[in-house]
Backbone and ligand atoms as CSV (ligand in chain L), in Angstrom:
chain,resi,resn,atom,element,x,y,z
A,1,UNK,N,N,-14.730,-17.999,-11.497
A,1,UNK,CA,C,-13.448,-17.648,-10.884
A,1,UNK,C,C,-12.455,-17.189,-11.947
A,2,UNK,N,N,-12.936,-16.344,-12.902
A,2,UNK,CA,C,-12.026,-15.879,-13.946
A,2,UNK,C,C,-11.396,-14.549,-13.572
A,3,UNK,N,N,-11.736,-14.036,-12.381
A,3,UNK,CA,C,-11.226,-12.729,-11.976
A,3,UNK,C,C,-9.983,-12.815,-11.105
A,4,UNK,N,N,-9.197,-13.854,-11.295
A,4,UNK,CA,C,-8.002,-13.991,-10.478
A,4,UNK,C,C,-6.934,-12.999,-10.923
A,5,UNK,N,N,-6.235,-12.476,-9.940
A,5,UNK,CA,C,-5.110,-11.581,-10.229
A,5,UNK,C,C,-3.827,-12.398,-10.193
A,6,UNK,N,N,-2.928,-12.062,-11.073
A,6,UNK,CA,C,-1.643,-12.750,-11.124
A,6,UNK,C,C,-0.607,-11.962,-10.336
A,7,UNK,N,N,0.132,-12.656,-9.505
A,7,UNK,CA,C,1.245,-12.002,-8.806
A,7,UNK,C,C,2.207,-11.476,-9.857
A,8,UNK,N,N,2.644,-10.225,-9.693
A,8,UNK,CA,C,3.541,-9.613,-10.676
A,8,UNK,C,C,5.018,-9.865,-10.376
A,9,UNK,N,N,5.286,-10.660,-9.363
A,9,UNK,CA,C,6.679,-10.991,-9.048
A,9,UNK,C,C,7.332,-11.704,-10.222
A,10,UNK,N,N,8.473,-11.193,-10.711
A,10,UNK,CA,C,9.087,-11.776,-11.908
A,10,UNK,C,C,9.580,-13.208,-11.700
A,11,UNK,N,N,9.800,-13.590,-10.442
A,11,UNK,CA,C,10.336,-14.924,-10.158
A,11,UNK,C,C,9.369,-15.762,-9.330
A,12,UNK,N,N,8.105,-15.325,-9.245
A,12,UNK,CA,C,7.128,-16.021,-8.403
A,12,UNK,C,C,7.099,-17.528,-8.703
A,13,UNK,N,N,7.141,-17.872,-9.989
A,13,UNK,CA,C,7.039,-19.272,-10.408
A,13,UNK,C,C,8.278,-20.098,-10.062
A,14,UNK,N,N,9.347,-19.426,-9.613
A,14,UNK,CA,C,10.582,-20.164,-9.330
A,14,UNK,C,C,10.693,-20.563,-7.867
A,15,UNK,N,N,9.758,-20.079,-7.022
A,15,UNK,CA,C,9.803,-20.417,-5.601
A,15,UNK,C,C,8.996,-21.694,-5.375
A,16,UNK,N,N,9.553,-22.617,-4.616
A,16,UNK,CA,C,8.906,-23.917,-4.430
A,16,UNK,C,C,7.996,-23.913,-3.208
A,17,UNK,N,N,6.695,-23.917,-3.459
A,17,UNK,CA,C,5.700,-24.101,-2.407
A,17,UNK,C,C,4.625,-25.014,-2.967
A,18,UNK,N,N,3.929,-25.731,-2.095
A,18,UNK,CA,C,2.884,-26.659,-2.554
A,18,UNK,C,C,1.803,-25.948,-3.355
A,19,UNK,N,N,1.429,-24.713,-2.938
A,19,UNK,CA,C,0.323,-24.028,-3.623
A,19,UNK,C,C,0.717,-23.524,-5.007
A,20,UNK,N,N,2.005,-23.509,-5.341
A,20,UNK,CA,C,2.417,-23.109,-6.698
A,20,UNK,C,C,2.431,-24.302,-7.660
A,21,UNK,N,N,2.345,-25.516,-7.120
A,21,UNK,CA,C,2.344,-26.711,-7.972
A,21,UNK,C,C,0.933,-26.931,-8.497
A,22,UNK,N,N,0.740,-26.705,-9.802
A,22,UNK,CA,C,-0.604,-26.778,-10.396
A,22,UNK,C,C,-0.561,-27.620,-11.666
A,23,UNK,N,N,-1.751,-28.073,-12.045
A,23,UNK,CA,C,-1.858,-28.804,-13.301
A,23,UNK,C,C,-2.368,-30.209,-13.076
A,24,UNK,N,N,-2.587,-30.930,-14.190
A,24,UNK,CA,C,-3.105,-32.302,-14.088
A,24,UNK,C,C,-2.095,-33.227,-13.419
A,25,UNK,N,N,-2.618,-34.222,-12.763
A,25,UNK,CA,C,-1.775,-35.171,-12.039
A,25,UNK,C,C,-0.726,-35.759,-12.985
A,26,UNK,N,N,0.492,-35.811,-12.510
A,26,UNK,CA,C,1.580,-36.334,-13.312
A,26,UNK,C,C,2.192,-35.307,-14.229
A,27,UNK,N,N,1.553,-34.129,-14.348
A,27,UNK,CA,C,2.062,-33.084,-15.238
A,27,UNK,C,C,1.992,-31.713,-14.570
A,28,UNK,N,N,2.250,-31.707,-13.268
A,28,UNK,CA,C,2.176,-30.446,-12.532
A,28,UNK,C,C,3.427,-29.610,-12.801
A,29,UNK,N,N,3.217,-28.305,-12.842
A,29,UNK,CA,C,4.349,-27.386,-12.974
A,29,UNK,C,C,4.273,-26.343,-11.859
A,30,UNK,N,N,5.400,-25.766,-11.561
A,30,UNK,CA,C,5.482,-24.675,-10.604
A,30,UNK,C,C,4.994,-23.416,-11.310
A,31,UNK,N,N,3.940,-22.777,-10.779
A,31,UNK,CA,C,3.322,-21.664,-11.499
A,31,UNK,C,C,3.241,-20.398,-10.654
A,32,UNK,N,N,3.157,-19.283,-11.363
A,32,UNK,CA,C,2.906,-17.985,-10.733
A,32,UNK,C,C,1.650,-18.085,-9.875
A,33,UNK,N,N,1.694,-17.528,-8.670
A,33,UNK,CA,C,0.507,-17.530,-7.807
A,33,UNK,C,C,-0.563,-16.611,-8.385
A,34,UNK,N,N,-1.814,-17.007,-8.242
A,34,UNK,CA,C,-2.941,-16.158,-8.614
A,34,UNK,C,C,-3.990,-16.268,-7.523
A,35,UNK,N,N,-4.600,-15.138,-7.245
A,35,UNK,CA,C,-5.543,-15.038,-6.133
A,35,UNK,C,C,-6.663,-14.081,-6.514
A,36,UNK,N,N,-7.816,-14.208,-5.851
A,36,UNK,CA,C,-8.895,-13.243,-6.077
A,36,UNK,C,C,-8.473,-11.869,-5.567
A,37,UNK,N,N,-7.660,-11.840,-4.522
A,37,UNK,CA,C,-7.061,-10.571,-4.119
A,37,UNK,C,C,-5.676,-10.866,-3.567
A,38,UNK,N,N,-4.751,-9.960,-3.894
A,38,UNK,CA,C,-3.357,-10.129,-3.475
A,38,UNK,C,C,-3.106,-9.214,-2.281
A,39,UNK,N,N,-2.532,-9.757,-1.236
A,39,UNK,CA,C,-2.380,-8.998,0.010
A,39,UNK,C,C,-1.365,-7.873,-0.096
A,40,UNK,N,N,-0.395,-7.992,-1.017
A,40,UNK,CA,C,0.624,-6.944,-1.154
A,40,UNK,C,C,0.423,-6.206,-2.471
A,41,UNK,N,N,-0.786,-5.694,-2.690
A,41,UNK,CA,C,-1.071,-4.925,-3.899
A,41,UNK,C,C,-1.030,-5.801,-5.130
A,42,UNK,N,N,0.061,-5.754,-5.840
A,42,UNK,CA,C,0.209,-6.527,-7.074
A,42,UNK,C,C,0.964,-7.835,-6.843
A,43,UNK,N,N,1.305,-8.132,-5.595
A,43,UNK,CA,C,2.202,-9.254,-5.306
A,43,UNK,C,C,1.619,-10.184,-4.258
A,44,UNK,N,N,2.073,-11.458,-4.309
A,44,UNK,CA,C,1.563,-12.442,-3.362
A,44,UNK,C,C,2.243,-12.333,-2.009
A,45,UNK,N,N,3.447,-11.825,-1.979
A,45,UNK,CA,C,4.146,-11.655,-0.708
A,45,UNK,C,C,5.277,-10.639,-0.875
A,46,UNK,N,N,5.975,-10.348,0.203
A,46,UNK,CA,C,7.010,-9.310,0.149
A,46,UNK,C,C,8.224,-9.773,-0.654
A,47,UNK,N,N,8.476,-11.073,-0.725
A,47,UNK,CA,C,9.603,-11.540,-1.542
A,47,UNK,C,C,9.378,-11.180,-3.009
A,48,UNK,N,N,8.165,-11.416,-3.502
A,48,UNK,CA,C,7.855,-11.060,-4.892
A,48,UNK,C,C,7.862,-9.544,-5.087
A,49,UNK,N,N,7.372,-8.806,-4.075
A,49,UNK,CA,C,7.389,-7.349,-4.156
A,49,UNK,C,C,8.835,-6.846,-4.272
A,50,UNK,N,N,9.721,-7.377,-3.437
A,50,UNK,CA,C,11.121,-6.951,-3.478
A,50,UNK,C,C,11.803,-7.365,-4.781
A,51,UNK,N,N,11.461,-8.553,-5.274
A,51,UNK,CA,C,12.061,-9.013,-6.535
A,51,UNK,C,C,11.676,-8.078,-7.672
A,52,UNK,N,N,10.409,-7.643,-7.661
A,52,UNK,CA,C,9.962,-6.709,-8.702
A,52,UNK,C,C,10.730,-5.403,-8.587
A,53,UNK,N,N,10.866,-4.889,-7.346
A,53,UNK,CA,C,11.544,-3.609,-7.172
A,53,UNK,C,C,13.015,-3.709,-7.552
A,54,UNK,N,N,13.647,-4.831,-7.210
A,54,UNK,CA,C,15.051,-5.012,-7.591
A,54,UNK,C,C,15.212,-4.943,-9.107
A,55,UNK,N,N,14.243,-5.509,-9.828
A,55,UNK,CA,C,14.335,-5.572,-11.278
A,55,UNK,C,C,13.889,-4.277,-11.955
A,56,UNK,N,N,12.809,-3.645,-11.424
A,56,UNK,CA,C,12.196,-2.516,-12.135
A,56,UNK,C,C,12.198,-1.195,-11.372
A,57,UNK,N,N,12.667,-1.187,-10.127
A,57,UNK,CA,C,12.552,0.000,-9.286
A,57,UNK,C,C,13.170,1.247,-9.881
A,58,UNK,N,N,14.384,1.140,-10.384
A,58,UNK,CA,C,15.060,2.308,-10.952
A,58,UNK,C,C,14.285,2.862,-12.139
A,59,UNK,N,N,13.808,1.966,-13.010
A,59,UNK,CA,C,13.031,2.422,-14.173
A,59,UNK,C,C,11.718,3.050,-13.731
A,60,UNK,N,N,11.093,2.503,-12.676
A,60,UNK,CA,C,9.835,3.060,-12.185
A,60,UNK,C,C,10.057,4.462,-11.623
A,61,UNK,N,N,11.108,4.655,-10.850
A,61,UNK,CA,C,11.408,5.975,-10.293
A,61,UNK,C,C,11.676,6.967,-11.419
A,62,UNK,N,N,12.442,6.552,-12.431
A,62,UNK,CA,C,12.711,7.445,-13.559
A,62,UNK,C,C,11.432,7.780,-14.310
A,63,UNK,N,N,10.531,6.800,-14.411
A,63,UNK,CA,C,9.284,7.023,-15.140
A,63,UNK,C,C,8.371,7.989,-14.389
A,64,UNK,N,N,8.217,7.823,-13.072
A,64,UNK,CA,C,7.237,8.616,-12.325
A,64,UNK,C,C,7.826,9.898,-11.759
A,65,UNK,N,N,9.131,10.059,-11.861
A,65,UNK,CA,C,9.734,11.314,-11.420
A,65,UNK,C,C,10.739,11.097,-10.313
A,66,UNK,N,N,12.002,11.317,-10.655
A,66,UNK,CA,C,13.080,11.131,-9.676
A,66,UNK,C,C,13.239,12.400,-8.863
A,67,UNK,N,N,13.422,12.236,-7.559
A,67,UNK,CA,C,13.687,13.363,-6.675
A,67,UNK,C,C,15.147,13.761,-6.830
A,68,UNK,N,N,15.379,15.038,-7.152
A,68,UNK,CA,C,16.746,15.503,-7.380
A,68,UNK,C,C,17.159,16.642,-6.456
A,69,UNK,N,N,16.309,16.942,-5.474
A,69,UNK,CA,C,16.652,17.987,-4.512
A,69,UNK,C,C,15.956,17.637,-3.208
A,70,UNK,N,N,16.478,18.169,-2.091
A,70,UNK,CA,C,15.862,17.842,-0.807
A,70,UNK,C,C,14.493,18.493,-0.720
A,71,UNK,N,N,13.611,17.845,0.010
A,71,UNK,CA,C,12.325,18.435,0.346
A,71,UNK,C,C,12.429,18.959,1.768
A,72,UNK,N,N,11.672,20.019,2.059
A,72,UNK,CA,C,11.684,20.620,3.398
A,72,UNK,C,C,10.301,20.497,4.015
A,73,UNK,N,N,10.257,20.071,5.263
A,73,UNK,CA,C,8.996,20.058,5.990
A,73,UNK,C,C,8.726,21.460,6.506
A,74,UNK,N,N,7.596,22.030,6.061
A,74,UNK,CA,C,7.217,23.384,6.478
A,74,UNK,C,C,5.778,23.338,6.990
A,75,UNK,N,N,5.294,24.449,7.514
A,75,UNK,CA,C,3.907,24.497,7.988
A,75,UNK,C,C,2.927,24.182,6.862
A,76,UNK,N,N,3.322,24.494,5.626
A,76,UNK,CA,C,2.409,24.323,4.491
A,76,UNK,C,C,2.262,22.867,4.064
A,77,UNK,N,N,3.208,22.012,4.439
A,77,UNK,CA,C,3.091,20.608,4.014
A,77,UNK,C,C,3.216,19.634,5.192
A,78,UNK,N,N,2.885,20.122,6.396
A,78,UNK,CA,C,3.056,19.312,7.601
A,78,UNK,C,C,1.748,18.699,8.094
A,79,UNK,N,N,0.711,18.691,7.231
A,79,UNK,CA,C,-0.575,18.137,7.650
A,79,UNK,C,C,-0.587,16.621,7.520
A,80,UNK,N,N,-0.975,15.948,8.587
A,80,UNK,CA,C,-1.158,14.496,8.560
A,80,UNK,C,C,-2.563,14.194,9.063
A,81,UNK,N,N,-3.069,13.043,8.640
A,81,UNK,CA,C,-4.388,12.611,9.102
A,81,UNK,C,C,-4.217,11.770,10.357
A,82,UNK,N,N,-5.152,11.956,11.279
A,82,UNK,CA,C,-5.059,11.225,12.537
A,82,UNK,C,C,-6.469,10.994,13.079
A,83,UNK,N,N,-6.575,10.213,14.108
A,83,UNK,CA,C,-7.864,10.050,14.784
A,83,UNK,C,C,-7.638,9.713,16.246
A,84,UNK,N,N,-8.633,10.016,17.024
A,84,UNK,CA,C,-8.656,9.648,18.444
A,84,UNK,C,C,-9.860,8.755,18.688
A,85,UNK,N,N,-9.810,7.976,19.754
A,85,UNK,CA,C,-10.969,7.192,20.171
A,85,UNK,C,C,-11.811,8.069,21.081
A,86,UNK,N,N,-13.100,8.219,20.731
A,86,UNK,CA,C,-13.981,8.992,21.610
A,86,UNK,C,C,-14.154,8.282,22.942
A,87,UNK,N,N,-14.258,6.958,22.850
A,87,UNK,CA,C,-14.495,6.163,24.051
A,87,UNK,C,C,-13.374,5.125,24.128
A,88,UNK,N,N,-12.440,5.324,25.030
A,88,UNK,CA,C,-11.252,4.471,25.060
A,88,UNK,C,C,-11.561,3.048,25.527
A,89,UNK,N,N,-12.797,2.777,25.972
A,89,UNK,CA,C,-13.125,1.413,26.387
A,89,UNK,C,C,-13.644,0.594,25.216
A,90,UNK,N,N,-13.911,1.242,24.076
A,90,UNK,CA,C,-14.483,0.542,22.933
A,90,UNK,C,C,-13.672,0.867,21.682
A,91,UNK,N,N,-12.800,-0.042,21.266
A,91,UNK,CA,C,-11.928,0.213,20.113
A,91,UNK,C,C,-12.658,-0.160,18.826
A,92,UNK,N,N,-13.542,0.710,18.444
A,92,UNK,CA,C,-14.463,0.482,17.347
A,92,UNK,C,C,-14.352,1.689,16.414
A,93,UNK,N,N,-14.300,1.453,15.084
A,93,UNK,CA,C,-14.163,2.560,14.135
A,93,UNK,C,C,-15.241,3.625,14.321
A,94,UNK,N,N,-16.437,3.220,14.754
A,94,UNK,CA,C,-17.526,4.181,14.896
A,94,UNK,C,C,-17.241,5.191,16.001
A,95,UNK,N,N,-16.300,4.882,16.871
A,95,UNK,CA,C,-15.980,5.794,17.972
A,95,UNK,C,C,-14.753,6.638,17.700
A,96,UNK,N,N,-14.358,6.700,16.427
A,96,UNK,CA,C,-13.192,7.516,16.110
A,96,UNK,C,C,-13.587,8.952,15.807
A,97,UNK,N,N,-12.741,9.888,16.193
A,97,UNK,CA,C,-12.861,11.286,15.794
A,97,UNK,C,C,-11.665,11.588,14.898
A,98,UNK,N,N,-11.945,11.948,13.650
A,98,UNK,CA,C,-10.876,12.156,12.672
A,98,UNK,C,C,-10.488,13.623,12.614
A,99,UNK,N,N,-9.233,13.895,12.382
A,99,UNK,CA,C,-8.784,15.286,12.263
A,99,UNK,C,C,-7.464,15.365,11.508
A,100,UNK,N,N,-7.228,16.545,10.931
A,100,UNK,CA,C,-5.905,16.871,10.407
A,100,UNK,C,C,-5.083,17.422,11.556
A,101,UNK,N,N,-3.803,17.069,11.585
A,101,UNK,CA,C,-2.883,17.620,12.578
A,101,UNK,C,C,-1.696,18.202,11.827
A,102,UNK,N,N,-1.390,19.459,12.117
A,102,UNK,CA,C,-0.179,20.032,11.551
A,102,UNK,C,C,0.965,19.706,12.506
A,103,UNK,N,N,1.923,18.906,12.021
A,103,UNK,CA,C,2.965,18.395,12.917
A,103,UNK,C,C,3.968,19.466,13.323
A,104,UNK,N,N,3.906,20.648,12.704
A,104,UNK,CA,C,4.785,21.737,13.119
A,104,UNK,C,C,4.048,22.690,14.064
A,105,UNK,N,N,2.861,23.164,13.629
A,105,UNK,CA,C,2.138,24.142,14.459
A,105,UNK,C,C,1.269,23.483,15.522
A,106,UNK,N,N,1.019,22.169,15.370
A,106,UNK,CA,C,0.120,21.400,16.253
A,106,UNK,C,C,-1.353,21.791,16.099
A,107,UNK,N,N,-1.662,22.633,15.091
A,107,UNK,CA,C,-3.059,22.976,14.832
A,107,UNK,C,C,-3.826,21.730,14.394
A,108,UNK,N,N,-5.091,21.638,14.824
A,108,UNK,CA,C,-5.949,20.538,14.408
A,108,UNK,C,C,-7.148,21.095,13.647
A,109,UNK,N,N,-7.577,20.360,12.625
A,109,UNK,CA,C,-8.777,20.726,11.869
A,109,UNK,C,C,-9.631,19.489,11.690
A,110,UNK,N,N,-10.959,19.642,11.782
A,110,UNK,CA,C,-11.833,18.470,11.682
A,110,UNK,C,C,-11.779,17.800,10.310
A,111,UNK,N,N,-12.065,16.512,10.306
A,111,UNK,CA,C,-11.962,15.678,9.109
A,111,UNK,C,C,-13.083,14.645,9.195
A,112,UNK,N,N,-13.733,14.376,8.077
A,112,UNK,CA,C,-14.742,13.317,8.079
A,112,UNK,C,C,-14.044,11.979,7.832
A,113,UNK,N,N,-14.760,10.912,8.137
A,113,UNK,CA,C,-14.193,9.584,7.903
A,113,UNK,C,C,-13.917,9.388,6.417
A,114,UNK,N,N,-14.822,9.890,5.548
A,114,UNK,CA,C,-14.628,9.742,4.097
A,114,UNK,C,C,-13.373,10.486,3.639
A,115,UNK,N,N,-13.155,11.687,4.204
A,115,UNK,CA,C,-11.943,12.442,3.866
A,115,UNK,C,C,-10.696,11.726,4.374
A,116,UNK,N,N,-10.813,11.132,5.560
A,116,UNK,CA,C,-9.691,10.380,6.126
A,116,UNK,C,C,-9.301,9.231,5.194
A,117,UNK,N,N,-10.305,8.546,4.656
A,117,UNK,CA,C,-10.049,7.375,3.811
A,117,UNK,C,C,-9.695,7.732,2.368
A,118,UNK,N,N,-9.875,8.990,1.977
A,118,UNK,CA,C,-9.561,9.428,0.616
A,118,UNK,C,C,-8.089,9.811,0.554
A,119,UNK,N,N,-7.273,8.917,-0.034
A,119,UNK,CA,C,-5.819,9.129,-0.010
A,119,UNK,C,C,-5.403,10.361,-0.816
A,120,UNK,N,N,-6.285,10.863,-1.714
A,120,UNK,CA,C,-5.914,12.041,-2.504
A,120,UNK,C,C,-6.311,13.341,-1.798
A,121,UNK,N,N,-7.070,13.233,-0.704
A,121,UNK,CA,C,-7.513,14.435,0.003
A,121,UNK,C,C,-6.450,14.862,0.990
A,122,UNK,N,N,-5.944,16.084,0.825
A,122,UNK,CA,C,-4.876,16.578,1.699
A,122,UNK,C,C,-4.975,18.095,1.820
A,123,UNK,N,N,-4.429,18.633,2.872
A,123,UNK,CA,C,-4.290,20.080,3.019
A,123,UNK,C,C,-2.911,20.551,2.602
A,124,UNK,N,N,-2.025,19.601,2.316
A,124,UNK,CA,C,-0.646,19.945,2.015
A,124,UNK,C,C,-0.498,20.550,0.639
A,125,UNK,N,N,0.346,21.576,0.557
A,125,UNK,CA,C,0.719,22.136,-0.733
A,125,UNK,C,C,1.785,21.237,-1.320
A,126,UNK,N,N,1.741,21.064,-2.616
A,126,UNK,CA,C,2.672,20.131,-3.264
A,126,UNK,C,C,4.021,20.754,-3.497
L,1,ZN,ZN,ZN,4.430,-14.005,-6.119
């Protein structure tokens, strides 16, 4: 069990919950949560996620690129991924039909499940 991930919340260890109290009996301390997988990406919960953003959000936006002008939704960047149920009586992933939908022109184009799940796959121009 050495593959535990540490919650990146800067104040995680300051919140009082039973599961944060760790250590030998009589010498327990309140500790950062660690889990084999964290449900909120790098964080144990939304409080830690928000605490991180409050502390580092501005620097993160500056680092990855601040938006300084409006973006416009056009036919060239209006593609979204969607799916329909082939059989509405069975809500099962195997019965999904995946497609791109252009939210302006309403044009649809076929999409495989692998393409649907690939977050970098898009028809949109950047
Ligand atoms: Zn946390």
